[in-house]
N, CA, C and O atoms as a Maestro MAE file, in Angstrom:
{
 s_m_m2io_version
 :::
 2.0.0
}

f_m_ct {
 s_m_title
 :::
 protein
 m_atom[316] {
  # First column is atom index #
  i_m_mmod_type
  r_m_x_coord
  r_m_y_coord
  r_m_z_coord
  i_m_residue_number
  s_m_chain_name
  s_m_pdb_residue_name
  s_m_pdb_atom_name
  i_m_atomic_number
  :::
  1 25 14.467 3.215 -6.083 1 A "MET " " N  " 7
  2 3 13.725 1.961 -4.980 1 A "MET " " CA " 6
  3 2 12.427 1.358 -6.111 1 A "MET " " C  " 6
  4 15 11.818 1.636 -7.144 1 A "MET " " O  " 8
  5 25 12.598 0.070 -4.732 2 A "LYS " " N  " 7
  6 3 12.448 -0.836 -5.257 2 A "LYS " " CA " 6
  7 2 11.247 -0.928 -3.984 2 A "LYS " " C  " 6
  8 15 11.231 -0.473 -2.840 2 A "LYS " " O  " 8
  9 25 10.461 -1.585 -4.623 3 A "LEU " " N  " 7
  10 3 8.997 -1.702 -3.363 3 A "LEU " " CA " 6
  11 2 9.544 -2.026 -1.940 3 A "LEU " " C  " 6
  12 15 9.315 -1.205 -1.052 3 A "LEU " " O  " 8
  13 25 10.256 -3.167 -1.648 4 A "LYS " " N  " 7
  14 3 10.818 -3.688 -0.519 4 A "LYS " " CA " 6
  15 2 11.453 -2.729 0.037 4 A "LYS " " C  " 6
  16 15 11.266 -2.745 1.253 4 A "LYS " " O  " 8
  17 25 12.350 -1.615 -0.424 5 A "ASP " " N  " 7
  18 3 12.634 -0.258 0.788 5 A "ASP " " CA " 6
  19 2 11.803 0.165 0.537 5 A "ASP " " C  " 6
  20 15 11.852 -0.168 -0.647 5 A "ASP " " O  " 8
  21 25 10.765 0.797 0.622 6 A "VAL " " N  " 7
  22 3 10.148 1.414 0.079 6 A "VAL " " CA " 6
  23 2 8.832 1.385 1.903 6 A "VAL " " C  " 6
  24 15 8.460 2.255 2.691 6 A "VAL " " O  " 8
  25 25 8.535 -0.500 1.728 7 A "TYR " " N  " 7
  26 3 8.148 -1.050 3.159 7 A "TYR " " CA " 6
  27 2 9.005 -0.862 4.085 7 A "TYR " " C  " 6
  28 15 8.241 -0.468 4.966 7 A "TYR " " O  " 8
  29 25 10.231 -0.845 4.642 8 A "LYS " " N  " 7
  30 3 11.171 -0.737 5.140 8 A "LYS " " CA " 6
  31 2 11.037 0.542 5.732 8 A "LYS " " C  " 6
  32 15 10.999 0.881 6.915 8 A "LYS " " O  " 8
  33 25 10.975 1.186 4.674 9 A "LYS " " N  " 7
  34 3 11.470 2.464 5.543 9 A "LYS " " CA " 6
  35 2 10.049 3.479 5.721 9 A "LYS " " C  " 6
  36 15 10.184 4.598 6.216 9 A "LYS " " O  " 8
  37 25 8.380 2.869 5.171 10 A "TYR " " N  " 7
  38 3 7.244 3.606 5.876 10 A "TYR " " CA " 6
  39 2 6.919 2.601 6.474 10 A "TYR " " C  " 6
  40 15 5.779 2.201 6.239 10 A "TYR " " O  " 8
  41 25 7.886 1.694 7.603 11 A "LYS " " N  " 7
  42 3 7.050 0.706 9.110 11 A "LYS " " CA " 6
  43 2 5.851 1.273 9.610 11 A "LYS " " C  " 6
  44 15 6.312 2.198 10.279 11 A "LYS " " O  " 8
  45 25 4.704 1.331 9.724 12 A "GLY " " N  " 7
  46 3 3.734 0.779 10.708 12 A "GLY " " CA " 6
  47 2 2.738 2.132 9.767 12 A "GLY " " C  " 6
  48 15 2.054 2.849 10.497 12 A "GLY " " O  " 8
  49 25 2.693 2.405 8.341 13 A "TYR " " N  " 7
  50 3 2.095 2.808 7.543 13 A "TYR " " CA " 6
  51 2 1.147 1.954 7.159 13 A "TYR " " C  " 6
  52 15 1.102 0.789 7.553 13 A "TYR " " O  " 8
  53 25 -0.091 2.743 5.960 14 A "SER " " N  " 7
  54 3 -1.143 1.938 5.600 14 A "SER " " CA " 6
  55 2 -0.650 2.361 4.174 14 A "SER " " C  " 6
  56 15 -0.452 3.485 3.712 14 A "SER " " O  " 8
  57 25 -0.437 0.418 3.307 15 A "PHE " " N  " 7
  58 3 -0.310 0.866 1.850 15 A "PHE " " CA " 6
  59 2 -1.494 0.680 0.812 15 A "PHE " " C  " 6
  60 15 -2.426 -0.125 0.808 15 A "PHE " " O  " 8
  61 25 -1.049 1.972 -0.308 16 A "GLU " " N  " 7
  62 3 -1.558 1.161 -1.333 16 A "GLU " " CA " 6
  63 2 -0.837 1.094 -2.463 16 A "GLU " " C  " 6
  64 15 0.049 1.934 -2.617 16 A "GLU " " O  " 8
  65 25 -1.038 0.204 -3.361 17 A "VAL " " N  " 7
  66 3 0.078 -0.385 -4.378 17 A "VAL " " CA " 6
  67 2 -0.976 -0.095 -5.646 17 A "VAL " " C  " 6
  68 15 -2.123 -0.528 -5.764 17 A "VAL " " O  " 8
  69 25 -0.091 0.934 -6.728 18 A "TYR " " N  " 7
  70 3 -1.292 1.121 -7.757 18 A "TYR " " CA " 6
  71 2 -0.403 0.574 -9.164 18 A "TYR " " C  " 6
  72 15 0.823 0.469 -9.170 18 A "TYR " " O  " 8
  73 25 -1.119 0.319 -10.104 19 A "GLY " " N  " 7
  74 3 -0.328 -0.005 -11.744 19 A "GLY " " CA " 6
  75 2 -0.541 1.151 -12.564 19 A "GLY " " C  " 6
  76 15 -0.552 0.870 -13.762 19 A "GLY " " O  " 8
  77 25 -0.754 2.645 -12.236 20 A "ARG " " N  " 7
  78 3 -1.135 3.207 -12.919 20 A "ARG " " CA " 6
  79 2 -1.197 4.353 -12.498 20 A "ARG " " C  " 6
  80 15 -1.785 4.463 -11.422 20 A "ARG " " O  " 8
  81 25 -0.575 5.806 -13.210 21 A "PRO " " N  " 7
  82 3 0.011 6.583 -12.351 21 A "PRO " " CA " 6
  83 2 -1.065 7.392 -11.691 21 A "PRO " " C  " 6
  84 15 -1.869 7.921 -12.459 21 A "PRO " " O  " 8
  85 25 -1.281 7.653 -9.942 22 A "LEU " " N  " 7
  86 3 -1.802 8.282 -9.122 22 A "LEU " " CA " 6
  87 2 -3.042 9.286 -9.858 22 A "LEU " " C  " 6
  88 15 -4.195 9.329 -9.430 22 A "LEU " " O  " 8
  89 25 -2.706 9.810 -10.652 23 A "SER " " N  " 7
  90 3 -3.364 10.901 -11.458 23 A "SER " " CA " 6
  91 2 -5.029 10.484 -12.622 23 A "SER " " C  " 6
  92 15 -6.061 11.016 -13.032 23 A "SER " " O  " 8
  93 25 -4.249 9.160 -12.675 24 A "GLN " " N  " 7
  94 3 -5.740 8.499 -13.290 24 A "GLN " " CA " 6
  95 2 -6.187 7.914 -12.335 24 A "GLN " " C  " 6
  96 15 -5.570 7.607 -11.315 24 A "GLN " " O  " 8
  97 25 -8.187 7.547 -12.789 25 A "PRO " " N  " 7
  98 3 -8.615 7.044 -10.836 25 A "PRO " " CA " 6
  99 2 -8.441 5.349 -11.588 25 A "PRO " " C  " 6
  100 15 -8.477 4.669 -12.613 25 A "PRO " " O  " 8
  101 25 -8.272 5.386 -10.403 26 A "THR " " N  " 7
  102 3 -8.172 3.489 -10.942 26 A "THR " " CA " 6
  103 2 -8.321 2.977 -8.760 26 A "THR " " C  " 6
  104 15 -8.134 3.731 -7.805 26 A "THR " " O  " 8
  105 25 -8.681 1.582 -8.757 27 A "ILE " " N  " 7
  106 3 -8.530 0.900 -7.423 27 A "ILE " " CA " 6
  107 2 -7.361 0.136 -7.070 27 A "ILE " " C  " 6
  108 15 -7.067 -0.730 -7.894 27 A "ILE " " O  " 8
  109 25 -6.792 0.211 -6.295 28 A "PRO " " N  " 7
  110 3 -5.670 -0.553 -5.333 28 A "PRO " " CA " 6
  111 2 -5.449 -1.631 -5.953 28 A "PRO " " C  " 6
  112 15 -6.464 -2.159 -6.408 28 A "PRO " " O  " 8
  113 25 -4.264 -2.275 -6.179 29 A "PHE " " N  " 7
  114 3 -3.862 -3.739 -7.052 29 A "PHE " " CA " 6
  115 2 -4.272 -4.361 -7.371 29 A "PHE " " C  " 6
  116 15 -4.550 -5.552 -7.231 29 A "PHE " " O  " 8
  117 25 -4.467 -3.113 -8.240 30 A "THR " " N  " 7
  118 3 -5.187 -3.949 -9.874 30 A "THR " " CA " 6
  119 2 -4.551 -3.324 -11.123 30 A "THR " " C  " 6
  120 15 -4.808 -2.142 -10.893 30 A "THR " " O  " 8
  121 25 -4.019 -3.327 -12.070 31 A "LEU " " N  " 7
  122 3 -2.952 -3.239 -13.425 31 A "LEU " " CA " 6
  123 2 -1.731 -3.208 -12.868 31 A "LEU " " C  " 6
  124 15 -0.955 -2.529 -13.540 31 A "LEU " " O  " 8
  125 25 -1.004 -3.931 -11.384 32 A "LEU " " N  " 7
  126 3 0.102 -4.657 -11.635 32 A "LEU " " CA " 6
  127 2 0.473 -5.569 -12.405 32 A "LEU " " C  " 6
  128 15 -0.160 -6.465 -12.963 32 A "LEU " " O  " 8
  129 25 1.857 -5.214 -12.408 33 A "PRO " " N  " 7
  130 3 2.796 -6.083 -13.484 33 A "PRO " " CA " 6
  131 2 2.641 -7.398 -12.862 33 A "PRO " " C  " 6
  132 15 2.239 -7.584 -11.714 33 A "PRO " " O  " 8
  133 25 3.078 -8.530 -13.918 34 A "LYS " " N  " 7
  134 3 3.074 -9.283 -14.102 34 A "LYS " " CA " 6
  135 2 4.388 -10.240 -13.518 34 A "LYS " " C  " 6
  136 15 4.826 -11.105 -14.277 34 A "LYS " " O  " 8
  137 25 5.109 -10.037 -11.929 35 A "VAL " " N  " 7
  138 3 6.120 -11.135 -11.394 35 A "VAL " " CA " 6
  139 2 6.096 -12.112 -10.743 35 A "VAL " " C  " 6
  140 15 5.069 -12.786 -10.661 35 A "VAL " " O  " 8
  141 25 7.075 -12.390 -10.199 36 A "LYS " " N  " 7
  142 3 6.454 -13.585 -9.547 36 A "LYS " " CA " 6
  143 2 6.791 -12.677 -8.066 36 A "LYS " " C  " 6
  144 15 5.707 -12.470 -7.519 36 A "LYS " " O  " 8
  145 25 7.652 -12.228 -7.458 37 A "ASP " " N  " 7
  146 3 7.656 -11.002 -6.598 37 A "ASP " " CA " 6
  147 2 7.607 -9.617 -6.811 37 A "ASP " " C  " 6
  148 15 8.487 -8.962 -7.369 37 A "ASP " " O  " 8
  149 25 6.187 -9.039 -6.192 38 A "ILE " " N  " 7
  150 3 6.133 -7.871 -6.716 38 A "ILE " " CA " 6
  151 2 6.976 -6.964 -5.800 38 A "ILE " " C  " 6
  152 15 6.857 -5.787 -6.139 38 A "ILE " " O  " 8
  153 25 7.764 -7.142 -4.778 39 A "LYS " " N  " 7
  154 3 8.206 -6.702 -4.107 39 A "LYS " " CA " 6
  155 2 9.752 -6.266 -4.495 39 A "LYS " " C  " 6
  156 15 10.599 -5.737 -3.776 39 A "LYS " " O  " 8
  157 25 9.834 -6.697 -5.979 40 A "GLU " " N  " 7
  158 3 11.601 -5.932 -6.252 40 A "GLU " " CA " 6
  159 2 10.650 -5.245 -7.378 40 A "GLU " " C  " 6
  160 15 11.355 -5.295 -8.386 40 A "GLU " " O  " 8
  161 25 10.061 -4.951 -7.551 41 A "CYS " " N  " 7
  162 3 9.107 -4.120 -8.605 41 A "CYS " " CA " 6
  163 2 10.177 -2.019 -8.100 41 A "CYS " " C  " 6
  164 15 10.414 -1.313 -7.120 41 A "CYS " " O  " 8
  165 25 10.389 -2.032 -9.555 42 A "GLU " " N  " 7
  166 3 10.596 -0.621 -9.569 42 A "GLU " " CA " 6
  167 2 9.254 0.883 -8.918 42 A "GLU " " C  " 6
  168 15 8.096 1.032 -9.308 42 A "GLU " " O  " 8
  169 25 9.964 1.672 -7.952 43 A "VAL " " N  " 7
  170 3 8.891 2.608 -7.350 43 A "VAL " " CA " 6
  171 2 9.021 3.397 -8.760 43 A "VAL " " C  " 6
  172 15 9.946 3.480 -9.569 43 A "VAL " " O  " 8
  173 25 7.874 3.874 -8.725 44 A "VAL " " N  " 7
  174 3 7.949 5.283 -10.363 44 A "VAL " " CA " 6
  175 2 7.435 6.572 -9.057 44 A "VAL " " C  " 6
  176 15 8.105 7.478 -8.563 44 A "VAL " " O  " 8
  177 25 6.053 6.182 -8.821 45 A "GLU " " N  " 7
  178 3 5.684 7.424 -7.908 45 A "GLU " " CA " 6
  179 2 4.975 6.852 -6.305 45 A "GLU " " C  " 6
  180 15 4.600 5.771 -5.850 45 A "GLU " " O  " 8
  181 25 5.059 8.226 -5.835 46 A "LEU " " N  " 7
  182 3 4.936 7.556 -3.971 46 A "LEU " " CA " 6
  183 2 4.899 8.604 -3.404 46 A "LEU " " C  " 6
  184 15 5.786 9.457 -3.383 46 A "LEU " " O  " 8
  185 25 3.415 8.646 -2.668 47 A "LYS " " N  " 7
  186 3 2.450 9.568 -2.485 47 A "LYS " " CA " 6
  187 2 2.718 9.178 -0.580 47 A "LYS " " C  " 6
  188 15 2.584 8.029 -0.160 47 A "LYS " " O  " 8
  189 25 3.133 10.478 0.433 48 A "VAL " " N  " 7
  190 3 2.516 9.564 1.804 48 A "VAL " " CA " 6
  191 2 1.944 10.626 2.405 48 A "VAL " " C  " 6
  192 15 2.303 11.776 2.152 48 A "VAL " " O  " 8
  193 25 0.973 10.325 3.282 49 A "THR " " N  " 7
  194 3 -0.252 11.432 4.010 49 A "THR " " CA " 6
  195 2 0.223 10.874 5.531 49 A "THR " " C  " 6
  196 15 0.332 9.737 5.990 49 A "THR " " O  " 8
  197 25 0.415 11.990 5.996 50 A "ASP " " N  " 7
  198 3 1.109 11.751 7.758 50 A "ASP " " CA " 6
  199 2 -0.490 11.908 8.505 50 A "ASP " " C  " 6
  200 15 -0.927 13.026 8.778 50 A "ASP " " O  " 8
  201 25 -1.254 10.683 8.780 51 A "LYS " " N  " 7
  202 3 -2.520 11.252 9.250 51 A "LYS " " CA " 6
  203 2 -3.076 9.589 10.186 51 A "LYS " " C  " 6
  204 15 -3.856 8.694 9.862 51 A "LYS " " O  " 8
  205 25 -2.217 9.814 11.408 52 A "GLU " " N  " 7
  206 3 -2.375 9.010 12.429 52 A "GLU " " CA " 6
  207 2 -3.901 8.352 12.439 52 A "GLU " " C  " 6
  208 15 -4.793 9.201 12.410 52 A "GLU " " O  " 8
  209 25 -4.215 7.347 12.466 53 A "HIS " " N  " 7
  210 3 -5.741 6.503 12.393 53 A "HIS " " CA " 6
  211 2 -5.370 5.085 12.693 53 A "HIS " " C  " 6
  212 15 -4.266 4.547 12.608 53 A "HIS " " O  " 8
  213 25 -6.926 4.423 13.193 54 A "GLU " " N  " 7
  214 3 -6.726 3.265 13.388 54 A "GLU " " CA " 6
  215 2 -7.846 2.346 12.429 54 A "GLU " " C  " 6
  216 15 -9.030 2.647 12.282 54 A "GLU " " O  " 8
  217 25 -7.220 1.263 11.876 55 A "GLN " " N  " 7
  218 3 -7.748 -0.024 10.775 55 A "GLN " " CA " 6
  219 2 -8.176 -1.242 11.649 55 A "GLN " " C  " 6
  220 15 -7.505 -1.787 12.526 55 A "GLN " " O  " 8
  221 25 -9.156 -1.486 11.322 56 A "TYR " " N  " 7
  222 3 -10.069 -2.615 11.871 56 A "TYR " " CA " 6
  223 2 -9.974 -4.048 10.905 56 A "TYR " " C  " 6
  224 15 -10.211 -4.248 9.713 56 A "TYR " " O  " 8
  225 25 -9.579 -4.798 11.853 57 A "ARG " " N  " 7
  226 3 -9.226 -6.071 11.128 57 A "ARG " " CA " 6
  227 2 -10.309 -6.929 11.779 57 A "ARG " " C  " 6
  228 15 -10.457 -7.311 12.940 57 A "ARG " " O  " 8
  229 25 -11.287 -7.180 10.239 58 A "PHE " " N  " 7
  230 3 -12.433 -8.547 10.106 58 A "PHE " " CA " 6
  231 2 -12.749 -9.805 9.540 58 A "PHE " " C  " 6
  232 15 -13.410 -9.874 8.504 58 A "PHE " " O  " 8
  233 25 -12.344 -10.771 10.115 59 A "ASP " " N  " 7
  234 3 -12.708 -11.885 9.138 59 A "ASP " " CA " 6
  235 2 -13.530 -12.127 8.418 59 A "ASP " " C  " 6
  236 15 -14.501 -11.452 8.761 59 A "ASP " " O  " 8
  237 25 -13.849 -12.928 7.260 60 A "LEU " " N  " 7
  238 3 -14.917 -13.329 6.252 60 A "LEU " " CA " 6
  239 2 -16.332 -13.361 7.340 60 A "LEU " " C  " 6
  240 15 -17.324 -12.703 7.026 60 A "LEU " " O  " 8
  241 25 -16.317 -14.080 8.463 61 A "SER " " N  " 7
  242 3 -17.891 -13.813 8.881 61 A "SER " " CA " 6
  243 2 -18.643 -12.696 9.197 61 A "SER " " C  " 6
  244 15 -19.855 -12.691 9.411 61 A "SER " " O  " 8
  245 25 -17.431 -11.174 9.236 62 A "GLY " " N  " 7
  246 3 -17.559 -9.897 9.456 62 A "GLY " " CA " 6
  247 2 -17.862 -9.979 11.262 62 A "GLY " " C  " 6
  248 15 -18.901 -9.577 11.786 62 A "GLY " " O  " 8
  249 25 -16.750 -10.562 11.968 63 A "LYS " " N  " 7
  250 3 -16.570 -11.152 13.300 63 A "LYS " " CA " 6
  251 2 -14.810 -9.913 13.555 63 A "LYS " " C  " 6
  252 15 -13.793 -10.126 12.895 63 A "LYS " " O  " 8
  253 25 -14.906 -8.884 14.494 64 A "LEU " " N  " 7
  254 3 -13.589 -8.341 15.072 64 A "LEU " " CA " 6
  255 2 -12.569 -9.011 15.385 64 A "LEU " " C  " 6
  256 15 -12.522 -9.698 16.405 64 A "LEU " " O  " 8
  257 25 -11.250 -8.857 14.226 65 A "LYS " " N  " 7
  258 3 -10.451 -9.509 14.838 65 A "LYS " " CA " 6
  259 2 -9.417 -9.033 15.900 65 A "LYS " " C  " 6
  260 15 -8.856 -9.576 16.852 65 A "LYS " " O  " 8
  261 25 -9.396 -7.478 15.198 66 A "GLY " " N  " 7
  262 3 -8.483 -6.992 16.135 66 A "GLY " " CA " 6
  263 2 -8.494 -5.410 15.631 66 A "GLY " " C  " 6
  264 15 -9.211 -5.255 14.642 66 A "GLY " " O  " 8
  265 25 -7.818 -4.155 16.132 67 A "LYS " " N  " 7
  266 3 -7.163 -3.321 15.546 67 A "LYS " " CA " 6
  267 2 -5.602 -2.639 15.547 67 A "LYS " " C  " 6
  268 15 -4.645 -2.813 16.302 67 A "LYS " " O  " 8
  269 25 -5.747 -1.999 14.649 68 A "GLU " " N  " 7
  270 3 -3.775 -0.903 14.769 68 A "GLU " " CA " 6
  271 2 -4.220 0.437 14.518 68 A "GLU " " C  " 6
  272 15 -5.117 1.076 13.968 68 A "GLU " " O  " 8
  273 25 -2.924 0.584 15.338 69 A "THR " " N  " 7
  274 3 -3.210 2.276 14.693 69 A "THR " " CA " 6
  275 2 -1.701 2.734 13.752 69 A "THR " " C  " 6
  276 15 -0.519 2.795 14.092 69 A "THR " " O  " 8
  277 25 -2.236 2.938 12.768 70 A "VAL " " N  " 7
  278 3 -0.856 2.707 11.841 70 A "VAL " " CA " 6
  279 2 -0.825 4.942 12.132 70 A "VAL " " C  " 6
  280 15 -1.553 5.579 12.893 70 A "VAL " " O  " 8
  281 25 0.246 5.478 11.223 71 A "LYS " " N  " 7
  282 3 1.376 6.796 11.178 71 A "LYS " " CA " 6
  283 2 0.409 7.389 9.907 71 A "LYS " " C  " 6
  284 15 -0.252 8.426 9.972 71 A "LYS " " O  " 8
  285 25 0.482 6.559 8.841 72 A "GLY " " N  " 7
  286 3 -0.640 7.823 8.078 72 A "GLY " " CA " 6
  287 2 -0.580 6.195 6.614 72 A "GLY " " C  " 6
  288 15 -0.488 4.991 6.851 72 A "GLY " " O  " 8
  289 25 -0.684 6.938 5.190 73 A "TYR " " N  " 7
  290 3 -0.965 6.246 4.188 73 A "TYR " " CA " 6
  291 2 0.239 6.596 3.154 73 A "TYR " " C  " 6
  292 15 1.033 7.514 2.949 73 A "TYR " " O  " 8
  293 25 -0.022 5.605 2.741 74 A "VAL " " N  " 7
  294 3 1.597 5.577 1.416 74 A "VAL " " CA " 6
  295 2 0.793 4.771 0.075 74 A "VAL " " C  " 6
  296 15 0.399 3.650 -0.245 74 A "VAL " " O  " 8
  297 25 0.840 5.848 -0.327 75 A "ARG " " N  " 7
  298 3 0.376 5.718 -2.114 75 A "ARG " " CA " 6
  299 2 1.521 5.262 -2.874 75 A "ARG " " C  " 6
  300 15 2.590 5.872 -2.862 75 A "ARG " " O  " 8
  301 25 1.354 4.376 -3.427 76 A "VAL " " N  " 7
  302 3 2.637 4.116 -4.849 76 A "VAL " " CA " 6
  303 2 2.188 3.113 -5.643 76 A "VAL " " C  " 6
  304 15 1.516 2.083 -5.584 76 A "VAL " " O  " 8
  305 25 3.154 4.168 -6.850 77 A "VAL " " N  " 7
  306 3 2.649 3.354 -8.037 77 A "VAL " " CA " 6
  307 2 4.268 2.667 -8.558 77 A "VAL " " C  " 6
  308 15 5.405 3.085 -8.339 77 A "VAL " " O  " 8
  309 25 3.816 1.549 -9.262 78 A "ILE " " N  " 7
  310 3 5.374 0.572 -9.707 78 A "ILE " " CA " 6
  311 2 5.216 0.443 -11.102 78 A "ILE " " C  " 6
  312 15 4.284 0.921 -11.748 78 A "ILE " " O  " 8
  313 25 6.111 -0.185 -11.523 79 A "LYS " " N  " 7
  314 3 6.366 -0.603 -12.940 79 A "LYS " " CA " 6
  315 2 6.921 -1.735 -13.571 79 A "LYS " " C  " 6
  316 15 6.995 -1.782 -14.799 79 A "LYS " " O  " 8
  :::
 }
 m_bond[315] {
  # First column is bond index #
  i_m_from
  i_m_to
  i_m_order
  :::
  1 1 2 1
  2 2 3 1
  3 3 4 2
  4 3 5 1
  5 5 6 1
  6 6 7 1
  7 7 8 2
  8 7 9 1
  9 9 10 1
  10 10 11 1
  11 11 12 2
  12 11 13 1
  13 13 14 1
  14 14 15 1
  15 15 16 2
  16 15 17 1
  17 17 18 1
  18 18 19 1
  19 19 20 2
  20 19 21 1
  21 21 22 1
  22 22 23 1
  23 23 24 2
  24 23 25 1
  25 25 26 1
  26 26 27 1
  27 27 28 2
  28 27 29 1
  29 29 30 1
  30 30 31 1
  31 31 32 2
  32 31 33 1
  33 33 34 1
  34 34 35 1
  35 35 36 2
  36 35 37 1
  37 37 38 1
  38 38 39 1
  39 39 40 2
  40 39 41 1
  41 41 42 1
  42 42 43 1
  43 43 44 2
  44 43 45 1
  45 45 46 1
  46 46 47 1
  47 47 48 2
  48 47 49 1
  49 49 50 1
  50 50 51 1
  51 51 52 2
  52 51 53 1
  53 53 54 1
  54 54 55 1
  55 55 56 2
  56 55 57 1
  57 57 58 1
  58 58 59 1
  59 59 60 2
  60 59 61 1
  61 61 62 1
  62 62 63 1
  63 63 64 2
  64 63 65 1
  65 65 66 1
  66 66 67 1
  67 67 68 2
  68 67 69 1
  69 69 70 1
  70 70 71 1
  71 71 72 2
  72 71 73 1
  73 73 74 1
  74 74 75 1
  75 75 76 2
  76 75 77 1
  77 77 78 1
  78 78 79 1
  79 79 80 2
  80 79 81 1
  81 81 82 1
  82 82 83 1
  83 83 84 2
  84 83 85 1
  85 85 86 1
  86 86 87 1
  87 87 88 2
  88 87 89 1
  89 89 90 1
  90 90 91 1
  91 91 92 2
  92 91 93 1
  93 93 94 1
  94 94 95 1
  95 95 96 2
  96 95 97 1
  97 97 98 1
  98 98 99 1
  99 99 100 2
  100 99 101 1
  101 101 102 1
  102 102 103 1
  103 103 104 2
  104 103 105 1
  105 105 106 1
  106 106 107 1
  107 107 108 2
  108 107 109 1
  109 109 110 1
  110 110 111 1
  111 111 112 2
  112 111 113 1
  113 113 114 1
  114 114 115 1
  115 115 116 2
  116 115 117 1
  117 117 118 1
  118 118 119 1
  119 119 120 2
  120 119 121 1
  121 121 122 1
  122 122 123 1
  123 123 124 2
  124 123 125 1
  125 125 126 1
  126 126 127 1
  127 127 128 2
  128 127 129 1
  129 129 130 1
  130 130 131 1
  131 131 132 2
  132 131 133 1
  133 133 134 1
  134 134 135 1
  135 135 136 2
  136 135 137 1
  137 137 138 1
  138 138 139 1
  139 139 140 2
  140 139 141 1
  141 141 142 1
  142 142 143 1
  143 143 144 2
  144 143 145 1
  145 145 146 1
  146 146 147 1
  147 147 148 2
  148 147 149 1
  149 149 150 1
  150 150 151 1
  151 151 152 2
  152 151 153 1
  153 153 154 1
  154 154 155 1
  155 155 156 2
  156 155 157 1
  157 157 158 1
  158 158 159 1
  159 159 160 2
  160 159 161 1
  161 161 162 1
  162 162 163 1
  163 163 164 2
  164 163 165 1
  165 165 166 1
  166 166 167 1
  167 167 168 2
  168 167 169 1
  169 169 170 1
  170 170 171 1
  171 171 172 2
  172 171 173 1
  173 173 174 1
  174 174 175 1
  175 175 176 2
  176 175 177 1
  177 177 178 1
  178 178 179 1
  179 179 180 2
  180 179 181 1
  181 181 182 1
  182 182 183 1
  183 183 184 2
  184 183 185 1
  185 185 186 1
  186 186 187 1
  187 187 188 2
  188 187 189 1
  189 189 190 1
  190 190 191 1
  191 191 192 2
  192 191 193 1
  193 193 194 1
  194 194 195 1
  195 195 196 2
  196 195 197 1
  197 197 198 1
  198 198 199 1
  199 199 200 2
  200 199 201 1
  201 201 202 1
  202 202 203 1
  203 203 204 2
  204 203 205 1
  205 205 206 1
  206 206 207 1
  207 207 208 2
  208 207 209 1
  209 209 210 1
  210 210 211 1
  211 211 212 2
  212 211 213 1
  213 213 214 1
  214 214 215 1
  215 215 216 2
  216 215 217 1
  217 217 218 1
  218 218 219 1
  219 219 220 2
  220 219 221 1
  221 221 222 1
  222 222 223 1
  223 223 224 2
  224 223 225 1
  225 225 226 1
  226 226 227 1
  227 227 228 2
  228 227 229 1
  229 229 230 1
  230 230 231 1
  231 231 232 2
  232 231 233 1
  233 233 234 1
  234 234 235 1
  235 235 236 2
  236 235 237 1
  237 237 238 1
  238 238 239 1
  239 239 240 2
  240 239 241 1
  241 241 242 1
  242 242 243 1
  243 243 244 2
  244 243 245 1
  245 245 246 1
  246 246 247 1
  247 247 248 2
  248 247 249 1
  249 249 250 1
  250 250 251 1
  251 251 252 2
  252 251 253 1
  253 253 254 1
  254 254 255 1
  255 255 256 2
  256 255 257 1
  257 257 258 1
  258 258 259 1
  259 259 260 2
  260 259 261 1
  261 261 262 1
  262 262 263 1
  263 263 264 2
  264 263 265 1
  265 265 266 1
  266 266 267 1
  267 267 268 2
  268 267 269 1
  269 269 270 1
  270 270 271 1
  271 271 272 2
  272 271 273 1
  273 273 274 1
  274 274 275 1
  275 275 276 2
  276 275 277 1
  277 277 278 1
  278 278 279 1
  279 279 280 2
  280 279 281 1
  281 281 282 1
  282 282 283 1
  283 283 284 2
  284 283 285 1
  285 285 286 1
  286 286 287 1
  287 287 288 2
  288 287 289 1
  289 289 290 1
  290 290 291 1
  291 291 292 2
  292 291 293 1
  293 293 294 1
  294 294 295 1
  295 295 296 2
  296 295 297 1
  297 297 298 1
  298 298 299 1
  299 299 300 2
  300 299 301 1
  301 301 302 1
  302 302 303 1
  303 303 304 2
  304 303 305 1
  305 305 306 1
  306 306 307 1
  307 307 308 2
  308 307 309 1
  309 309 310 1
  310 310 311 1
  311 311 312 2
  312 311 313 1
  313 313 314 1
  314 314 315 1
  315 315 316 2
  :::
 }
}
């Protein structure tokens, strides 16, 4: 399955994309493959947590831009 397929399947979820296995400590969106379109990468590992929560969006000055309710978290490892 490709990353773009996961985005379509879990619409309304918050995403974290990793470049190494979830069992190893790492920061999201680091150590990713160097490709032009990351959405075409193959998904190696997928973990979904269904926990509805609100996300707040801020601009660079710290002002609140808005909030949205998301259905849960999706953690994905790509190669």
